[in-house]
BANUNU-409935 format. One record per atom (N, C-alpha, C): residue in one letter; x, y, z. Coordinates in steps of 0.02 Angstrom, whole numbers, padded with zeros to 5 digits, always signed. Atoms other than C-alpha are relative to their C-alpha. Example, Ala and Ser with C-alpha at 12.3 -4.5 7.8 and 13.67 -1.06 7.14 Angstrom:
2
A+00045-00059+00000 A+00615-00225+00390 A+00045+00060+00000 S-00042-00059-00003 S+00684-00053+00357 S-00039+00055+00037 
END
This chain:
349
X+00070+00000-00007 X+04591-01896-02454 X-00031+00082-00010 X+00010-00073+00020 X+04586-01697-02452 X+00016+00015-00073 X-00011-00010+00072 X+04646-01708-02631 X-00049-00018-00034 X+00075+00043+00031 X+04505-01832-02685 X-00058+00053+00007 X+00065-00048-00011 X+04380-01715-02608 X+00012+00070-00039 X+00002-00068+00040 X+04447-01562-02690 X-00015-00012-00074 X+00010+00018+00075 X+04448-01653-02860 X-00061-00006-00009 X+00082+00015-00006 X+04271-01714-02824 X-00040+00071-00024 X+00026-00084+00013 X+04221-01529-02800 X+00003+00039-00053 X-00021-00039+00054 X+04308-01463-02944 X-00054-00027-00056 X+00040+00043+00053 X+04215-01604-03057 X-00074+00026+00006 X+00083-00007+00002 X+04037-01555-03002 X-00010+00074+00041 X+00004-00078-00041 X+04036-01361-02960 X-00076+00016+00001 X+00070-00035+00002 X+03885-01277-02912 X-00010+00065-00024 X+00024-00058+00018 X+03806-01129-03010 X-00038+00034+00043 X+00062-00048-00019 X+03709-00995-02933 X-00010+00066-00046 X+00036-00059+00056 X+03606-00890-03061 X-00020+00060+00040 X+00022-00076-00028 X+03576-00692-03019 X-00066-00024+00003 X+00079+00013-00012 X+03400-00686-02958 X-00057+00030-00050 X+00036-00024+00054 X+03341-00571-03102 X-00006-00057-00050 X+00001+00060+00062 X+03391-00717-03233 X-00058-00047+00025 X+00055+00036-00029 X+03280-00831-03121 X-00063+00014-00004 X+00058-00019+00008 X+03137-00735-03121 X-00021+00016-00078 X+00017-00018+00076 X+03132-00679-03311 X-00042-00044-00023 X+00056+00037+00032 X+03045-00823-03379 X-00067+00003+00033 X+00053-00003-00019 X+02918-00815-03253 X-00040+00076-00015 X+00026-00054+00033 X+02883-00635-03303 X-00024+00002-00057 X+00022+00033+00079 X+02870-00685-03485 X-00055-00028+00000 X+00045+00048-00010 X+02768-00816-03422 X-00094+00043+00016 X+00070-00044-00018 X+02641-00683-03340 X-00030+00033-00055 X+00017-00039+00069 X+02652-00577-03490 X-00040-00041-00029 X+00021+00035+00052 X+02604-00701-03603 X-00070-00026+00028 X+00065+00020-00041 X+02460-00772-03474 X-00055+00071-00016 X+00037-00064-00008 X+02408-00585-03465 X-00038+00023-00076 X+00038-00008+00078 X+02386-00565-03664 X-00041-00057-00016 X+00053+00040+00027 X+02299-00721-03687 X-00073+00009+00038 X+00066-00007-00023 X+02169-00694-03554 X-00040+00073-00035 X+00027-00063+00031 X+02141-00509-03633 X-00029-00028-00070 X+00022+00026+00054 X+02119-00596-03795 X-00053-00041+00001 X+00052+00036-00012 X+01999-00715-03737 X-00060+00045+00027 X+00068-00056-00023 X+01881-00573-03653 X-00002+00032-00064 X+00006-00046+00078 X+01905-00475-03827 X-00050-00062-00043 X+00044+00053+00032 X+01839-00643-03918 X-00070-00004+00022 X+00085+00016-00024 X+01685-00677-03797 X-00035+00067+00006 X+00027-00067+00015 X+01649-00485-03800 X-00027+00012-00080 X+00020+00014+00066 X+01637-00499-03986 X-00046-00044-00013 X+00056+00041+00017 X+01536-00649-03982 X-00066+00022+00027 X+00048-00026-00016 X+01422-00577-03862 X-00050+00063-00043 X+00027-00056+00036 X+01386-00410-03958 X-00025-00026-00091 X+00021+00017+00076 X+01365-00518-04133 X-00065-00037+00009 X+00048+00055-00025 X+01250-00643-04034 X-00058+00066+00012 X+00055-00038-00023 X+01147-00481-03956 X-00019+00032-00083 X+00012-00032+00073 X+01164-00393-04152 X-00064-00044-00028 X+00036+00043+00054 X+01089-00555-04225 X-00073-00013+00021 X+00070+00024-00041 X+00945-00581-04079 X-00042+00057-00024 X+00039-00057+00020 X+00891-00403-04115 X-00010-00002-00067 X+00016+00003+00070 X+00896-00421-04295 X-00060-00048-00010 X+00041+00061-00004 X+00801-00586-04280 X-00077+00028+00030 X+00062-00022-00023 X+00663-00499-04172 X-00023+00050-00043 X+00034-00026+00047 X+00645-00365-04294 X-00028-00020-00057 X+00016+00040+00059 X+00615-00476-04429 X-00062-00034+00023 X+00074+00035-00033 X+00482-00575-04323 X-00044+00048+00007 X+00049-00051-00001 X+00402-00418-04277 X-00030+00028-00064 X+00016-00002+00070 X+00399-00372-04461 X-00053-00050-00040 X+00037+00033+00028 X+00341-00528-04522 X-00076-00017+00027 X+00063+00002-00033 X+00199-00533-04393 X-00069+00054-00023 X+00045-00047+00027 X+00133-00383-04461 X-00018-00002-00072 X+00001-00008+00073 X+00147-00423-04649 X+00022+00050-00027 X-00026-00047+00038 X+00204-00322-04781 X-00053+00024-00036 X+00037-00026+00046 X+00043-00279-04879 X-00044+00061+00045 X+00035-00044-00007 X-00050-00114-04868 X-00071-00013-00006 X+00073+00011+00021 X-00239-00099-04866 X-00021+00047-00071 X+00036-00031+00076 X-00334-00033-05027 X-00020+00067+00017 X+00018-00074+00001 X-00409+00114-04941 X+00020+00047+00056 X-00022-00043-00057 X-00306+00172-04791 X-00034+00014+00045 X+00039-00012-00051 X-00387+00267-04667 X-00078-00023+00005 X+00073+00019-00001 X-00562+00231-04723 X-00010-00057+00023 X-00009+00067-00023 X-00509+00049-04695 X-00012-00012+00079 X-00006+00005-00075 X-00472+00075-04507 X-00063+00031+00019 X+00050-00046-00024 X-00607+00191-04485 X-00079-00053+00003 X+00064+00033-00008 X-00735+00044-04502 X-00015-00035+00051 X+00006+00027-00083 X-00692-00020-04328 X+00009+00043+00041 X-00022-00063-00045 X-00607+00126-04253 X-00038+00052+00013 X+00045-00064-00004 X-00757+00239-04237 X+00006+00018+00082 X-00011-00031-00069 X-00797+00339-04072 X-00034-00045+00036 X+00032+00058-00054 X-00894+00175-03994 X+00044-00063-00001 X-00019+00073-00001 X-00754+00061-04017 X+00060+00014+00060 X-00064-00003-00071 X-00605+00026-03877 X+00054+00042-00015 X-00039-00056+00020 X-00491+00128-03984 X-00011+00048-00044 X+00039-00041+00036 X-00584+00273-04052 X+00063+00044-00024 X-00058-00028+00032 X-00459+00369-04176 X-00036+00071-00030 X+00030-00053+00030 X-00574+00513-04246 X+00036+00061+00009 X-00022-00059-00033 X-00496+00648-04135 X+00065+00017-00027 X-00069-00007+00019 X-00331+00627-04231 X+00003+00064-00070 X+00015-00048+00045 X-00417+00723-04377 X+00001+00069+00008 X-00003-00065-00038 X-00409+00879-04263 X+00066+00012+00002 X-00063-00002-00016 X-00216+00862-04254 X+00030+00031-00057 X-00057-00012+00078 X-00059+00911-04369 X+00000-00058-00031 X-00023+00072+00049 X-00035+00727-04409 X-00055-00004-00040 X+00047+00023+00042 X-00191+00719-04504 X-00007+00070-00049 X+00008-00071+00053 X-00165+00884-04623 X+00032-00031-00080 X-00022+00034+00059 X-00152+00795-04796 X+00029+00051-00040 X-00029-00059+00060 X-00102+00973-04892 X+00063+00000+00040 X-00062+00014-00040 X+00054+00940-04772 X+00039-00047-00014 X-00039+00054+00024 X+00168+00837-04868 X+00046-00032+00064 X-00044+00023-00045 X+00274+00820-04697 X-00048-00065+00044 X+00043+00038-00046 X+00120+00723-04607 X-00010-00066-00013 X+00014+00074+00016 X+00076+00540-04601 X-00062+00003-00060 X+00069+00002+00052 X-00097+00585-04693 X+00013+00027-00074 X-00025-00029+00062 X-00005+00667-04837 X+00053-00067-00043 X-00036+00059+00025 X+00079+00487-04862 X-00062-00063+00006 X+00031+00059-00012 X+00008+00315-04804 X-00048+00008+00059 X+00068-00007-00048 X-00119+00390-04685 X+00021-00031+00074 X+00015+00044-00075 X-00145+00276-04525 X+00076-00041-00007 X-00052+00061-00001 X-00013+00143-04584 X+00078+00038-00015 X-00057-00019+00005 X+00130+00273-04608 X+00029-00004+00063 X-00028+00008-00059 X+00145+00260-04429 X-00004-00082+00042 X+00007+00061-00031 X+00074+00087-04374 X+00016-00055-00042 X-00032+00060+00039 X+00143-00016-04515 X-00054-00017-00048 X+00047+00030+00045 X+00054-00121-04652 X-00056-00028+00029 X+00063+00021-00031 X-00130-00155-04611 X-00043-00050-00021 X+00032+00056+00019 X-00179-00273-04724 X-00029-00065+00039 X+00013+00052-00060 X-00165-00414-04607 X-00049-00005+00030 X+00034-00016-00047 X-00244-00342-04468 X-00069+00028-00032 X+00066-00021+00021 X-00397-00273-04565 X-00043-00055-00029 X+00051+00042+00036 X-00466-00442-04640 X-00045-00030+00050 X+00057+00037-00049 X-00605-00528-04579 X+00037-00060+00039 X-00021+00061-00041 X-00582-00647-04433 X-00070-00033+00009 X+00078+00032-00025 X-00713-00779-04393 X-00004+00011+00082 X-00003-00004-00076 X-00778-00783-04222 X+00047-00045+00042 X-00056+00028-00031 X-00654-00829-04085 X+00067-00003-00034 X-00067-00006+00029 X-00510-00809-04202 X+00024+00066+00016 X-00037-00060-00017 X-00379-00688-04150 X+00018+00043-00064 X-00016-00034+00042 X-00354-00546-04249 X+00085+00023-00015 X-00068-00006+00028 X-00183-00520-04337 X+00026+00064+00045 X-00024-00074-00047 X-00072-00371-04231 X+00012+00041-00055 X-00032-00054+00039 X-00030-00216-04298 X+00041+00045+00041 X-00025-00060-00036 X+00097-00091-04241 X-00023+00048+00044 X+00037-00053-00044 X+00038+00013-04097 X+00063+00030+00052 X-00037-00043-00044 X+00119+00130-03965 X-00016-00002+00074 X+00018+00012-00066 X+00070+00045-03796 X+00038-00041+00035 X-00056+00043-00043 X+00168-00050-03658 X-00005-00068-00021 X+00003+00086+00031 X+00093-00230-03739 X+00005-00003-00069 X-00012+00010+00069 X+00141-00173-03904 X+00051-00050-00029 X-00045+00058+00027 X+00221-00304-04034 X+00063+00043+00002 X-00054-00025+00014 X+00345-00180-04061 X+00036+00020+00049 X-00036-00020-00055 X+00483-00142-03934 X-00005+00072+00001 X-00001-00076-00002 X+00511+00036-03867 X+00046+00032-00052 X-00040-00037+00053 X+00651+00072-03985 X-00028+00005-00065 X+00034+00004+00060 X+00554+00031-04128 X-00064+00037-00007 X+00048-00061-00015 X+00415+00131-04072 X+00029+00065-00027 X-00027-00060-00003 X+00519+00280-04043 X+00034+00014-00092 X-00032-00016+00053 X+00607+00252-04214 X-00052+00026-00055 X+00050-00031+00064 X+00444+00289-04315 X-00021+00066+00003 X+00010-00053-00026 X+00430+00444-04215 X+00064+00047-00041 X-00071-00040+00019 X+00625+00504-04258 X-00007-00002-00072 X-00002-00004+00078 X+00586+00463-04443 X-00022+00068-00021 X+00028-00067+00022 X+00495+00630-04449 X+00027+00045+00047 X-00028-00057-00044 X+00553+00722-04283 X+00077-00003+00009 X-00055+00009-00009 X+00731+00673-04287 X+00057+00040-00006 X-00045-00050+00007 X+00796+00827-04350 X-00025+00061+00053 X+00011-00062-00030 X+00719+00933-04212 X+00008-00024+00081 X-00024+00028-00069 X+00769+00810-04062 X+00059-00049-00020 X-00074+00042+00019 X+00949+00761-04118 X+00033-00019+00061 X-00023+00017-00052 X+00981+00762-03938 X-00016-00086+00050 X+00031+00050-00039 X+00874+00616-03901 X+00031-00071+00007 X-00038+00068-00010 X+00997+00464-03941 X+00050+00012+00062 X-00048+00008-00055 X+01096+00431-03786 X-00025+00035+00058 X+00025-00034-00054 X+00995+00548-03674 X-00024-00054+00048 X+00004+00031-00055 X+00955+00501-03504 X-00092-00039-00014 X+00064+00025+00019 X+00761+00462-03560 X+00011-00058-00049 X-00016+00052+00046 X+00820+00360-03706 X+00027-00063+00039 X-00018+00055-00026 X+00927+00247-03600 X-00032-00032+00051 X+00037+00043-00046 X+00796+00211-03476 X-00061-00020-00026 X+00068+00030+00051 X+00680+00157-03635 X-00065+00032+00007 X+00052-00042+00002 X+00554+00285-03616 X-00013+00010-00072 X+00030-00011+00069 X+00432+00281-03767 X-00032+00072-00005 X+00015-00050+00012 X+00383+00433-03851 X-00084+00012+00030 X+00074+00021-00006 X+00193+00371-03830 X-00002+00004+00080 X+00005-00001-00076 X+00239+00365-03630 X-00016+00079+00013 X+00011-00074-00027 X+00222+00566-03625 X-00046+00023-00047 X+00045-00040+00057 X+00135+00615-03793 X-00054-00046-00017 X+00059+00028+00017 X-00044+00578-03841 X-00014+00016-00066 X-00001-00030+00072 X-00032+00580-04035 X-00069+00004-00030 X+00074-00024+00032 X-00226+00554-04062 X-00042+00051+00040 X+00035-00034-00052 X-00276+00680-03928 X+00005+00062-00042 X+00006-00063+00032 X-00345+00838-03991 X+00062+00054+00036 X-00072-00029-00029 X-00216+00931-03858 X+00025-00043+00033 X-00047+00037-00048 X-00069+00839-03795 X+00006+00022+00063 X-00004-00022-00079 X-00070+00847-03607 X+00065+00025+00016 X-00067-00016-00001 X+00125+00859-03616 X+00015+00065-00030 X-00007-00053+00021 X+00111+01010-03711 X-00040+00055+00026 X+00048-00045-00024 X-00006+01097-03620 X+00015+00029+00069 X-00024-00014-00043 X+00053+01208-03498 X-00018-00010+00079 X+00026+00018-00069 X-00058+01175-03338 X+00002-00064+00014 X+00010+00066+00000 X-00065+00992-03372 X+00075-00033-00003 X-00064+00040+00021 X+00127+00949-03416 X+00036-00038+00073 X-00031+00032-00041 X+00183+00925-03246 X-00020-00066+00032 X+00038+00059-00013 X+00060+00790-03205 X+00033-00059-00043 X-00024+00047+00046 X+00135+00694-03358 X+00074-00013+00037 X-00065+00019-00036 X+00322+00706-03275 X-00017-00018+00072 X+00018+00032-00065 X+00248+00656-03101 X-00001-00067-00001 X+00016+00075-00009 X+00211+00487-03160 X+00075-00037+00012 X-00058+00037-00019 X+00393+00445-03156 X+00044+00033+00059 X-00045-00036-00031 X+00467+00596-03066 X-00041+00006+00065 X+00043-00001-00066 X+00379+00559-02888 X+00048+00048+00054 X-00046-00050-00052 X+00523+00662-02789 X-00017+00058-00027 X-00004-00066+00026 X+00507+00811-02897 X-00072+00019+00017 X+00076-00019-00011 X+00312+00804-02869 X+00009+00016+00067 X-00001-00012-00067 X+00331+00793-02677 X+00040+00068+00016 X-00043-00058-00011 X+00466+00942-02679 X-00047+00059-00032 X+00024-00054+00023 X+00338+01050-02777 X-00048+00023+00052 X+00051-00021-00057 X+00223+01041-02633 X+00008+00013+00068 X-00029-00007-00059 X+00318+01088-02501 X+00000+00082-00006 X+00028-00054-00017 X+00304+01256-02432 X+00028+00060-00043 X-00040-00043+00048 X+00442+01366-02534 X+00010-00052-00051 X-00033+00038+00070 X+00448+01307-02711 X-00019+00052-00063 X+00011-00023+00042 X+00438+01365-02882 X-00074-00004-00021 X+00065+00021+00015 X+00256+01385-02938 X-00025-00049-00064 X+00010+00040+00050 X+00235+01242-03049 X-00067-00032+00003 X+00074+00037-00009 X+00077+01158-02978 X-00059+00063+00002 X+00065-00042+00023 X-00019+01330-03013 X+00023+00027-00064 X+00000-00013+00079 X+00029+01334-03200 X+00041+00045-00014 X-00038-00074+00014 X+00150+01479-03189 X+00065-00019-00029 X-00070+00019+00038 X+00311+01383-03235 X-00018-00081-00011 X-00001+00063+00018 X+00331+01225-03316 X+00060-00053+00009 X-00067+00050-00021 X+00455+01070-03303 X+00044+00034-00076 X-00039-00017+00055 X+00509+01114-03491 X+00037+00061-00003 X-00031-00070-00002 X+00563+01285-03462 X+00074-00016+00019 X-00081+00003-00020 X+00714+01234-03363 X+00032-00076-00035 X-00028+00055+00026 X+00736+01050-03437 X-00020-00005-00064 X+00001+00025+00081 X+00759+00985-03623 X-00015-00078+00011 X+00012+00081-00001 X+00669+00825-03601 X+00008-00043-00057 X-00026+00039+00064 X+00727+00760-03772 X+00069-00013-00012 X-00075+00000+00008 X+00903+00769-03732 X+00040+00068-00001 X-00031-00061+00003 X+01031+00898-03686 X+00072-00032+00014 X-00062+00019-00022 X+01228+00897-03640 X+00008+00014+00059 X+00000-00017-00072 X+01196+00969-03467 X-00025-00069+00044 X+00017+00039-00040 X+01175+00873-03317 X-00079+00013+00012 X+00069-00003-00017 X+00989+00834-03265 X-00032+00033-00069 X+00047-00021+00079 X+00931+00882-03458 X-00014+00071+00021 X+00027-00053-00007 X+00938+01050-03409 X+00015+00039-00075 X+00008-00024+00069 X+00898+01183-03558 X+00050+00054-00032 X-00058-00044+00004 X+01045+01285-03541 X+00069-00043+00033 X-00063+00041-00019 X+01241+01211-03520 X-00001+00007+00066 X-00027+00009-00070 X+01250+01247-03333 X-00074+00016+00040 X+00068-00024-00057 X+01119+01265-03182 X+00004+00072+00007 X-00007-00073-00009 X+01165+01450-03165 X-00036+00032-00057 X+00029-00037+00067 X+01128+01495-03350 X-00071-00007+00005 X+00059+00037+00013 X+00960+01399-03335 X-00032+00053+00056 X+00037-00053-00039 X+00925+01512-03172 X-00016+00063-00031 X+00011-00085+00028 X+00957+01682-03252 X-00041-00001-00055 X+00054-00007+00051 X+00825+01647-03383 X-00051+00041+00027 X+00029-00045-00032 X+00728+01716-03254 X+00017+00040+00060 X-00017-00028-00063 X+00819+01779-03107 X+00063+00029-00040 X-00051-00041+00030 X+00933+01890-03226 X+00036+00056+00060 X-00043-00034-00038 X+00970+02013-03096 X+00048-00035+00048 X-00060+00034-00045 X+01086+01886-02993 X+00051-00022-00043 X-00046+00025+00049 X+01180+01859-03155 X+00072+00047+00017 X-00046-00055-00007 X+01301+02022-03117 X+00032-00016-00059 X-00075-00001-00044 X+01460+02050-03132 X-00024+00052+00043 X+00006-00037-00060 X+01460+02124-02962 X+00083+00029+00011 X-00058-00022-00040 X+01596+02241-02881 X+00022-00041+00047 X-00021+00035-00048 X+01586+02142-02737 X-00042-00061-00007 X+00028+00073+00029 X+01544+01943-02784 X-00006-00035+00070 X+00004+00037-00038 X+01480+01833-02667 X+00021-00077-00033 X-00038+00046+00041 X+01592+01686-02712 X-00063-00063-00025 X+00041+00049+00015 X+01451+01539-02704 X-00043+00015-00060 X+00044-00045+00044 X+01347+01650-02828 X+00006-00025-00071 X-00032+00024+00072 X+01439+01615-02989 X+00010-00076-00004 X-00003+00073+00017 X+01485+01450-02946 X-00058-00049-00012 X+00055+00042-00004 X+01324+01358-02911 X-00068+00026+00047 X+00070-00026-00035 X+01144+01409-02866 X-00014-00053+00057 X+00015+00064-00031 X+01123+01235-02805 X+00036+00001+00085 X-00030-00016-00047 X+01248+01286-02673 X-00050+00014+00072 X+00034-00029-00054 X+01119+01376-02564 X-00088-00017-00018 X+00072+00011+00009 X+00945+01337-02654 X-00001-00070-00023 X+00020+00047+00029 X+00841+01191-02692 X-00042-00011-00053 X+00039-00019+00049 X+00775+01205-02863 X-00085-00009+00006 X+00046+00023+00008 X+00636+01109-02843 X-00058+00018+00051 X+00041-00030-00049 X+00562+01163-02687 X+00043-00030+00085 X-00041-00002-00067 X+00625+01173-02482 X-00055+00021+00049 X+00041-00021-00069 X+00544+01184-02313 X+00029+00058+00025 X-00017-00069-00032 X+00637+01337-02273 X-00003+00037-00064 X+00025-00062+00038 X+00603+01508-02360 X+00061+00008-00065 X-00045-00019+00061 X+00671+01567-02528 X+00047-00074-00031 X-00034+00061+00035 X+00712+01372-02584 X+00070-00009+00027 X-00072+00019-00035 X+00865+01372-02468 X+00000-00074+00024 X+00005+00074-00024 X+00928+01201-02419 X+00008+00006+00077 X-00008-00003-00078 X+00968+01257-02241 X-00032+00083+00023 X+00029-00063-00021 X+00899+01406-02145 X+00054+00041+00044 X-00039-00029-00032 X+01020+01544-02092 X+00007+00003+00079 X-00069-00019+00022 X+01125+01562-01994 X+00043-00078-00016 X-00030+00061+00005 X+01160+01372-02013 X+00026+00004-00067 X-00040-00001+00061 X+01183+01400-02199 X+00059+00031-00008 X-00054-00056-00002 X+01301+01550-02181 X+00052-00040+00025 X-00046+00013-00035 X+01397+01456-02056 X+00038-00068-00021 X-00040+00055+00042 X+01447+01307-02188 X+00060+00022-00009 X-00061-00024+00040 X+01574+01430-02255 X+00029+00049+00052 X-00030-00048-00034 X+01590+01571-02146 X+00021-00014+00090 X-00012+00020-00077 X+01659+01508-01967 X+00074+00040+00028 X-00054-00042-00033 X+01809+01636-01946 X-00024+00028+00066 X+00003-00021-00071 X+01828+01718-01766 X-00051+00051-00014 X+00054-00052-00012 X+01681+01827-01710 X-00063-00028-00013 X+00071+00018+00009 X+01500+01820-01731 X-00014-00064-00034 X+00020+00042+00041 X+01498+01709-01885 X+00008-00082+00031 X-00025+00064-00024 X+01590+01564-01777 X-00059-00028+00059 X+00028+00024-00063 X+01463+01569-01623 X-00065-00034-00017 X+00048+00046-00006 X+01351+01414-01611 X-00058+00033+00018 X+00063-00034-00030 X+01168+01480-01609 X-00041-00070+00024 X+00038+00038-00030 X+01037+01388-01499 X-00073+00027+00013 X+00076-00024-00014 X+00861+01390-01453 X-00009+00064+00051 X+00008-00044-00049 X+00892+01513-01322 X+00011+00073-00030 X+00011-00058+00034 X+00904+01656-01450 X-00081+00011-00027 X+00059-00015+00019 X+00729+01622-01492 X-00051+00030+00039 X+00050-00033-00052 X+00577+01705-01430 X-00012-00045+00056 X+00015+00033-00052 X+00529+01659-01261 X+00053-00017+00038 X-00072-00012-00047 X+00717+01675-01211 X+00027+00052-00001 X-00039-00062+00010 X+00835+01798-01256 X+00001+00020-00076 X-00017-00009+00069 X+00791+01853-01447 X+00046+00006-00020 X-00065-00036+00033 X+00931+01872-01557 X+00001+00003-00064 X+00011-00024+00075 X+00948+01971-01720 X+00028-00059-00055 X-00038+00052+00049 X+01057+01815-01781 X-00044-00047-00026 X+00041+00062+00009 X+00908+01700-01771 X-00067+00027-00044 X+00076-00028+00002 X+00751+01818-01787 X+00012+00025-00085 X+00000-00030+00067 X+00684+01877-01963 X+00029-00037-00061 X-00063+00027+00046 X+00819+01858-02099 X+00051-00026+00015 X-00057+00008-00039 X+00942+01816-01977 X+00068+00044-00029 X-00059-00021+00015 X+01121+01853-02055 X-00023+00052-00066 X+00025-00050+00049 X+01024+01945-02204 X-00016+00045+00030 X+00021-00065-00044 X+00962+02061-02063 X+00049+00054-00016 X-00044-00049+00014 X+01130+02155-02101 X+00035-00009-00081 X-00035+00014+00060 X+01208+02067-02252 X-00061-00014-00060 X+00052-00002+00044 X+01064+02104-02369 X+00016-00018-00067 X-00036-00005+00089 X+01176+02103-02541 X+00016-00079-00001 X-00041+00079-00019 X+01199+01900-02509 X+00006-00013-00083 X-00004+00023+00063 X+01199+01888-02711 X+00062+00031-00027 X-00044-00060+00035 X+01321+02037-02735 X-00003+00065+00009 X+00018-00081-00010 X+01333+02223-02719 X+00055+00046-00055 X-00041-00055+00055 X+01406+02366-02835 X+00008+00057+00038 X+00002-00060-00042 X+01409+02481-02688 X+00074-00003+00003 X-00063-00006-00033 X+01590+02556-02654 X+00023-00034+00052 X-00009+00021-00054 X+01576+02511-02497 X-00036-00071+00030 X+00032+00067-00015 X+01488+02343-02507 X+00041-00047+00003 X-00043+00052-00019 X+01625+02237-02465 X-00013-00056+00051 X+00038+00049-00048 X+01518+02146-02329 X-00062-00008-00023 X+00069+00026+00033 X+01374+02130-02442 X-00046+00036+00044 X+00040-00031-00045 X+01284+02252-02313 X-00031+00063-00047 X+00027-00050+00034 X+01242+02386-02449 X-00013-00006-00073 
END
């Protein structure tokens, strides 16, 4: 019996495979599955991009077809038959702007006049029967037949060389049209007028408007500083569309005395002005983000008077403290932006 069992066991041996050998096919299957999924994602992305491109092309073709392809026989004279000073869309003021100088070959009026910007207008200028809808023409309003991108393209055909940063800029990504800020037919474009420019920006930048009405602020609302002195609205490589590469470089245009170099530097100054100051406005003096000593104690917490918590007990009415009254820490450390005095290590002189 024992011999037969032994022979049987020998005839059907049990084979044990190493764990790694058994798992390898599963690993290969997972890799193959991942590759297939990646390929499917790439194919679907390509299909979506192709569809979007086709849709954009179809839309542009439809817009062009709606406008027609024929230009008027008399140019601006044909337009002025309807668009006089009593019409819903008067245009006489454009003749007082740079765009309407025929002697300058760069201007629209040295080329196709009104149709240089608005596109072919033969269909639009034809007579229509009472009750019949007039064929559209390209314009630069929110309800225009052209998309914002197509409207901007008309402007960039001439102004692209001077606004190379527009493509990919914050305003371009937000689908902001040139005509949203600029008034082409106006004698004086409001966004180019020093005293009126901020009101144009405030239409979108509500928070900045609120900041400029705080007690401590740059004099923007008084017309002494404009938004474009600090921001390059048509695009910049810096954050917040700043006119200089960094915030500090932008501030130094006016506050050159804070640039340094100093013998004794205050570390936050060359790092970032916004660590202590709120550029648009603040409820604290000198555009500070907090009042001293709270502002100073964000960094200076070493043993001694910098680490002492200040309370209302140090205000007038109790026991007035020099650490809270007047300029607080700056009562002694008056050179907070840096000092060139040989003994100015504590920024006290």
